[in-house]
LOTIMI-121725 format. One record per residue (C-alpha): residue number from 1; residue in three letters; x, y, z. Coordinates in steps of 0.05 Angstrom, whole numbers, plus 5000, padded with zeros to 4 digits. Each point is the difference from the previous one (the first is absolute). Layout:
// residues N
{n=NUM, res=ala, u=X, v=Y, w=Z}
...
//
This chain:
// residues 92
{n=1, res=met, u=8742, v=5750, w=1078}
{n=2, res=ala, u=4988, v=5054, w=4974}
{n=3, res=asn, u=4933, v=5019, w=5037}
{n=4, res=asp, u=5028, v=4976, w=5065}
{n=5, res=val, u=4940, v=4956, w=5004}
{n=6, res=pro, u=5018, v=4937, w=5038}
{n=7, res=pro, u=4991, v=4940, w=4970}
{n=8, res=arg, u=4933, v=4958, w=5019}
{n=9, res=ile, u=5035, v=4937, w=4986}
{n=10, res=thr, u=5054, v=4977, w=5056}
{n=11, res=phe, u=5028, v=4932, w=4988}
{n=12, res=leu, u=5048, v=4977, w=5056}
{n=13, res=thr, u=5051, v=4943, w=4971}
{n=14, res=lys, u=5059, v=4965, w=5019}
{n=15, res=pro, u=5059, v=4963, w=4958}
{n=16, res=gly, u=4989, v=4921, w=4996}
{n=17, res=cys, u=4920, v=5013, w=5013}
{n=18, res=his, u=4971, v=4944, w=4956}
{n=19, res=leu, u=4927, v=5033, w=5014}
{n=20, res=cys, u=5022, v=5067, w=4966}
{n=21, res=asp, u=5006, v=4983, w=4933}
{n=22, res=pro, u=4921, v=4984, w=4986}
{n=23, res=ala, u=4982, v=5054, w=5057}
{n=24, res=arg, u=5036, v=5053, w=4954}
{n=25, res=ile, u=4969, v=4983, w=4934}
{n=26, res=val, u=4923, v=5012, w=5025}
{n=27, res=ile, u=5032, v=5068, w=5031}
{n=28, res=glu, u=5022, v=5017, w=4933}
{n=29, res=arg, u=4942, v=4981, w=4962}
{n=30, res=val, u=4948, v=5035, w=5044}
{n=31, res=ala, u=5051, v=5060, w=5010}
{n=32, res=leu, u=4997, v=5010, w=4926}
{n=33, res=asp, u=4920, v=4983, w=4991}
{n=34, res=leu, u=4991, v=5045, w=5050}
{n=35, res=gly, u=5048, v=5055, w=4979}
{n=36, res=val, u=5031, v=4996, w=5077}
{n=37, res=asp, u=5072, v=5014, w=5018}
{n=38, res=trp, u=5031, v=4948, w=5041}
{n=39, res=val, u=5073, v=4993, w=5028}
{n=40, res=glu, u=5036, v=4937, w=5027}
{n=41, res=leu, u=5038, v=5001, w=5066}
{n=42, res=ser, u=5045, v=4949, w=5023}
{n=43, res=ile, u=4989, v=4990, w=5079}
{n=44, res=leu, u=5077, v=4992, w=4999}
{n=45, res=asp, u=5023, v=5063, w=4990}
{n=46, res=asp, u=4954, v=5026, w=5062}
{n=47, res=pro, u=5003, v=4971, w=5064}
{n=48, res=ala, u=4930, v=5029, w=5026}
{n=49, res=leu, u=4972, v=4969, w=4947}
{n=50, res=asn, u=5045, v=4938, w=5005}
{n=51, res=ala, u=4976, v=4990, w=5063}
{n=52, res=ala, u=4919, v=5017, w=4991}
{n=53, res=tyr, u=5001, v=4955, w=4942}
{n=54, res=arg, u=5055, v=4943, w=4994}
{n=55, res=glu, u=4950, v=4943, w=5014}
{n=56, res=gln, u=4939, v=5028, w=4962}
{n=57, res=ile, u=5046, v=5011, w=4913}
{n=58, res=pro, u=4974, v=5019, w=4955}
{n=59, res=val, u=4954, v=5050, w=5027}
{n=60, res=thr, u=4959, v=5054, w=4969}
{n=61, res=leu, u=4976, v=5059, w=5034}
{n=62, res=val, u=4947, v=5039, w=4959}
{n=63, res=asp, u=5013, v=5080, w=5020}
{n=64, res=gly, u=5045, v=4985, w=5055}
{n=65, res=val, u=4949, v=4947, w=5032}
{n=66, res=gln, u=5024, v=4936, w=5002}
{n=67, res=his, u=4949, v=4960, w=4948}
{n=68, res=asp, u=5024, v=4921, w=4983}
{n=69, res=phe, u=5049, v=4958, w=5021}
{n=70, res=trp, u=5029, v=4941, w=4967}
{n=71, res=arg, u=4956, v=5005, w=4945}
{n=72, res=val, u=4966, v=5053, w=4964}
{n=73, res=asp, u=4928, v=4991, w=4987}
{n=74, res=glu, u=5000, v=5036, w=4927}
{n=75, res=ser, u=4916, v=5008, w=5014}
{n=76, res=arg, u=5017, v=5029, w=5068}
{n=77, res=leu, u=5055, v=5051, w=4981}
{n=78, res=arg, u=4955, v=5032, w=4941}
{n=79, res=arg, u=4944, v=5005, w=5056}
{n=80, res=ala, u=5050, v=5034, w=5044}
{n=81, res=leu, u=5024, v=5051, w=4953}
{n=82, res=ala, u=4931, v=5015, w=4981}
{n=83, res=asp, u=4982, v=5033, w=5062}
{n=84, res=thr, u=5025, v=5067, w=4996}
{n=85, res=ser, u=4974, v=5016, w=5065}
{n=86, res=val, u=5080, v=4988, w=5032}
{n=87, res=met, u=5025, v=5054, w=4946}
{n=88, res=asp, u=4941, v=5054, w=5005}
{n=89, res=val, u=5031, v=5059, w=5033}
{n=90, res=pro, u=4965, v=5052, w=5016}
{n=91, res=asp, u=4994, v=5078, w=4972}
{n=92, res=pro, u=5054, v=5052, w=5033}
//
């Protein structure tokens, strides 16, 4: 990203995940509606993510904090992204 702001949503997946496609559709829709960046990562590419989340895939993180696993509740995701308090940065 050009402005070095990390994506608000991180979607953790792995190949063969039957719950990932429906969750991805929700994330894509919400991110597009709200103008929010998101990234998809495979836990198989990161041993730490694999160890932490292998039983919960897919996992959705909002601002680096676990938000959902297995399924994505669209209303809940929208509310979490509307809460900008985690994004408030004090003035220097």
